[in-house]
C-alpha positions as CSV (number, residue, x, y, z in Angstrom):
1,M,0.0,0.0,0.0
2,N,1.5,3.3,-1.1
3,C,-1.5,5.5,-0.4
4,P,-2.7,6.8,3.0
5,L,-5.8,5.1,4.3
6,V,-8.6,6.6,6.5
7,Q,-11.0,4.2,8.1
8,P,-13.2,3.9,11.2
9,G,-11.2,2.8,14.3
10,A,-11.9,1.7,17.8
11,A,-12.3,5.3,19.1
12,G,-12.8,7.4,16.0
13,L,-10.7,7.3,12.8
14,D,-7.5,5.5,12.0
15,L,-5.1,7.2,9.6
16,T,-2.6,4.7,8.2
17,L,0.5,6.1,6.6
18,P,2.4,3.9,4.2
19,P,6.3,3.6,4.4
20,E,6.4,5.0,0.9
21,P,6.2,7.4,-1.0
22,D,8.4,10.3,0.1
23,W,7.0,13.0,2.4
24,L,6.3,15.6,-0.3
25,H,4.3,13.1,-2.3
26,L,2.5,11.9,0.8
27,Q,1.5,15.5,1.6
28,E,0.0,15.8,-1.8
29,L,-1.9,12.6,-1.5
30,L,-3.3,13.6,1.9
31,Q,-4.3,17.0,0.7
32,Q,-6.1,15.6,-2.3
33,Y,-7.9,13.0,-0.2
34,F,-9.3,15.5,2.2
35,Q,-10.2,18.0,-0.6
36,I,-12.3,15.5,-2.5
37,S,-13.7,13.4,0.4
38,D,-17.1,14.2,1.8
39,S,-16.9,14.8,5.5
40,W,-18.5,11.5,6.5
41,W,-17.1,11.9,10.0
42,Q,-18.5,13.9,12.9
43,P,-16.8,17.2,13.8
44,E,-14.0,16.9,16.4
45,T,-13.6,13.2,15.7
46,P,-10.4,11.8,17.3
47,V,-7.8,10.3,15.0
48,R,-5.2,7.7,15.7
49,V,-2.2,8.0,13.3
50,L,-0.7,4.6,12.4
51,A,2.8,5.6,11.3
52,G,4.2,2.1,11.2
53,A,7.7,2.1,9.8
54,R,7.5,5.7,8.5
55,V,9.9,8.1,10.1
56,L,8.1,11.2,11.3
57,G,9.6,14.2,13.0
58,M,7.8,16.9,15.1
59,E,7.4,19.1,12.0
60,H,5.7,16.2,10.1
61,I,3.3,15.5,13.0
62,Q,2.5,19.2,13.4
63,W,1.7,19.4,9.7
64,L,-0.6,16.4,10.0
65,A,-2.3,18.0,13.0
66,E,-2.9,21.3,11.1
67,L,-4.3,19.5,8.1
68,L,-6.7,17.4,10.1
69,Q,-7.8,20.3,12.2
70,K,-8.9,22.1,9.0
71,H,-11.2,19.2,8.4
72,Q,-12.5,19.1,12.0
73,L,-10.4,16.1,13.0
74,I,-8.1,15.9,16.1
75,I,-5.0,13.7,16.5
76,T,-5.1,12.0,19.9
77,N,-2.7,9.1,19.5
78,V,0.3,8.1,17.4
79,Q,1.2,4.4,16.9
80,A,4.7,3.8,15.6
81,S,7.2,1.0,15.3
82,L,10.2,3.4,15.2
83,R,11.6,5.0,18.3
84,A,12.3,8.3,16.5
85,T,8.7,8.7,15.5
86,A,7.5,7.7,19.0
87,V,9.8,10.3,20.6
88,A,8.7,13.0,18.2
89,A,5.0,12.3,18.8
90,A,5.5,12.4,22.6
91,M,7.4,15.6,22.4
92,A,4.6,17.1,20.3
93,G,2.2,16.2,23.2
94,Y,0.4,13.2,21.8
95,S,-0.2,9.8,23.4
96,V,2.1,7.3,22.0
97,E,2.1,3.5,21.4
98,Q,5.3,2.0,20.1
99,G,5.0,-1.5,18.8
100,V,7.5,-4.2,17.8
101,T,7.0,-7.2,15.6
102,A,7.8,-10.6,17.3
103,S,8.4,-13.8,15.5
104,P,6.0,-16.7,16.3
105,S,8.8,-18.8,17.6
106,A,10.5,-16.3,19.9
107,I,9.7,-13.1,21.8
108,V,12.3,-10.5,21.3
109,A,12.6,-7.8,24.1
110,A,11.9,-4.3,22.8
111,P,14.7,-1.8,23.2
112,A,14.3,0.8,26.0
113,L,12.4,4.0,25.1
114,Y,14.3,7.1,26.3
115,L,12.4,10.4,26.7
116,D,13.8,13.7,27.9
117,H,10.7,15.8,28.5
118,A,7.7,15.9,30.9
119,V,4.7,13.7,30.3
120,R,1.9,16.2,30.5
121,S,-1.7,15.7,31.7
122,G,-3.7,13.7,29.2
123,V,-0.7,12.1,27.5
124,E,-0.2,8.4,27.7
125,I,3.1,6.7,26.7
126,R,2.9,2.9,25.9
127,H,6.0,0.8,25.1
128,P,6.6,-2.9,24.9
129,G,9.9,-2.6,26.8
130,T,11.4,-0.4,29.5
131,V,10.7,3.4,29.6
132,V,13.4,5.8,30.9
133,L,12.1,9.3,31.4
134,A,14.4,12.3,32.2
135,G,11.6,14.6,33.3
136,D,8.4,14.6,35.4
137,V,5.1,12.7,34.9
138,N,2.5,15.3,35.7
139,P,-0.9,14.5,37.3
140,G,-3.1,13.1,34.5
141,G,0.0,11.8,32.6
142,C,0.5,8.0,32.2
143,I,3.3,5.6,31.3
144,V,2.5,2.0,30.5
145,A,5.4,-0.3,29.9
146,D,5.9,-4.1,29.6
147,G,9.3,-3.5,31.1
148,D,10.5,-1.3,34.0
149,I,9.7,2.4,34.4
150,L,12.5,4.7,35.5
151,V,11.6,8.4,36.1
152,W,14.4,10.8,36.6
153,G,12.0,13.4,38.0
154,R,8.8,13.5,39.9
155,L,6.2,10.8,39.3
156,R,2.8,12.4,40.0
157,G,0.7,10.5,37.4
158,V,0.1,6.9,36.7
159,A,2.8,4.3,36.1
160,H,2.1,0.7,35.0
161,A,5.2,-1.5,34.7
162,G,5.0,-5.2,33.6
163,A,1.8,-4.3,31.7
164,N,1.9,-7.6,29.9
165,G,1.3,-9.3,33.2
166,N,4.9,-9.6,34.4
167,P,5.1,-9.0,38.2
168,H,8.9,-9.0,38.2
169,R,9.2,-5.4,37.1
170,L,9.9,-2.2,39.0
171,I,9.1,1.5,39.1
172,M,11.7,4.0,40.2
173,A,11.4,7.8,40.6
174,L,13.4,10.5,42.1
175,Q,10.2,11.6,43.9
176,M,7.3,9.1,44.1
177,A,4.0,10.9,44.4
178,A,2.0,8.8,41.9
179,T,-1.7,8.8,41.8
180,Q,-1.5,5.1,41.0
181,L,1.2,2.5,40.7
182,R,0.6,-0.8,38.8
183,I,3.0,-3.7,38.4
184,G,1.7,-6.7,36.6
185,G,-1.9,-7.1,37.8
186,L,-1.4,-5.4,41.2
187,V,-2.4,-1.8,42.0
188,A,-1.3,0.6,44.7
189,R,-1.0,4.2,45.5
190,A,2.0,6.1,46.8
191,P,1.9,7.1,50.5
192,A,0.2,10.4,51.4
193,N,3.5,11.6,52.8
194,V,5.8,12.2,49.9
195,A,9.5,11.3,50.4
196,F,12.1,13.7,49.1
197,Y,14.5,11.0,48.0
198,P,14.5,8.4,45.2
199,E,12.3,5.4,45.8
200,V,11.7,2.0,44.1
201,A,8.5,0.0,43.9
202,W,8.3,-3.7,43.2
203,V,6.2,-6.7,44.0
204,Q,6.8,-8.6,47.2
205,G,4.3,-11.5,47.9
206,D,0.9,-10.2,46.8
207,A,1.5,-6.5,47.3
208,I,3.5,-3.6,45.8
209,V,6.2,-2.4,48.3
210,L,8.1,0.9,48.3
211,H,11.6,1.4,49.6
212,P,14.3,4.1,49.4
213,A,16.5,3.5,46.3
214,R,19.6,3.5,48.5
215,D,18.3,0.3,50.1
216,F,17.3,-1.4,46.9
217,G,20.2,-3.8,46.7
218,R,19.7,-5.0,50.3
219,T,15.9,-5.3,50.4
220,S,14.9,-6.4,46.9
221,P,14.9,-9.8,45.3
222,G,18.1,-10.1,43.2
223,G,19.4,-6.7,44.3
224,V,19.9,-5.3,40.8
225,F,17.9,-3.4,38.2
């Protein structure tokens, strides 16, 4: 498929972008599509952009957002298989889902996703590996990872590590003030009294426990990240 595809999705519309043609040609195709298409969608319909293996920078995503806005459509989510596109979408303020393709015979761990900006309210980051964030997770922000979640900042939103059901994952933050912590299938909230030092959360027995990061090697199973 070398043409963009717009079709109904689970929560609005899905806009699928092909890996080819080049960006200028794709811009022309998208403009032509929306110029000749009847507006069969409702105003303010949310759109999920399925970028796949196409590389998108912030300027590409912003151009898409402006084009769709002219036709009363709103980008809410970007799904990408490339880390560069996922990072650009997150920096542009959109919820992100980064997927990887696994062979039927083996499950290959996804590489870690590194982000160097705050996760704002209303933004959700999803990744099939570990997420390392150099910034804050604001209230209303959310990180969902199949691996660990390491926040070099204040965690004040929701963090779900081991989202694929793995309870042997951890959540670490320089300041743990989360509205909700989830590891595997377990749920907890950070204590009301926020500590002003790094803390680590992991599963012990049938509960999520929280300890100072300096004690992690002495109190946690295995003693290493």
